[in-house]
N, C-alpha and C positions, 0 to 999 in steps of 0.2 A: 484395505480400501473397499468400501461397499458401493454398490451400484444404486443410483437413485431411480433408475428406470426412466429418466427424463432425456429426451433427444432434442437437439436444436439444429436447425439448418443455418449454415454460414451464408451470409448475403454476399453481393458482388463486391463489397469493400472489405470482406474478411471479418465482418463483425457478427456477433451472435448476442442473444439476450440471456442473462442469468435469470432464472425464474424468481419471481417475487418471494416465493416460499423459502428459497435458499438464501436470498439476500437478507431477509428478515431473521432467519435462524442463525446466520453467521454475523449479524449486525453490520452488514455492508450497506453504506449509504451513498448517496449522490456525492461525487467528488472525492470519495475514498480511493486509495491507491491499492492495487493488487500487484503482488510480485508474480512473475511467470517463470516457472521452472520446466526443464525438460528432463525426463527420466526415460531414456530409450525412445520408445514411440508414444510415451505418455506425457501430456501436458498437465501440470499442476498449478493451480491458481491458489495464492495465499494472501489473505488480507495483510497489508503492510502496516506496520506500526510507525507512527510519526517519529522522526529522529532528527538530531542536530545535523545541519548541513556540513558542518566543519569536522565533527569528531564521531558522529553516528550515535551518540547517547540518546536514549529515549526520555531522559530526566530533565525536569525544570525548563521546558521549552518556552521560548518567546518568539513571536513573529517579527521578522525584520526584513523589510522589502520583499515580501512574498516568499521568504525562506524561514525555516525553523532554526533557531540557534539556542543552545543551552546557556544557562547562567555562567557555568564554569568557563566556556569559551568567551563569553562577553567580558567576564572579569580579566581574562588573560589578554584579550584585545585592548582593554582599557589600560592595563599596566604597561603595554608597549608604547602608548602615546606619550 
């Protein structure tokens, strides 16, 4: 893990800003999700990949009522009807 030399202060609500340069280089955009991991005393942020709300697959996603659902799960649900 390499240091960027960038420091940020945490505000009273526990927030901080990821610098624009980092967001741009990692293709992190508004409304993207980040996964948060702890490794001892280290916080790790990782851009989260969209996945099916039912099975976790990242393939063939469709939006349904503000959720992501893959075509395989849609087919399985349709067969149960």
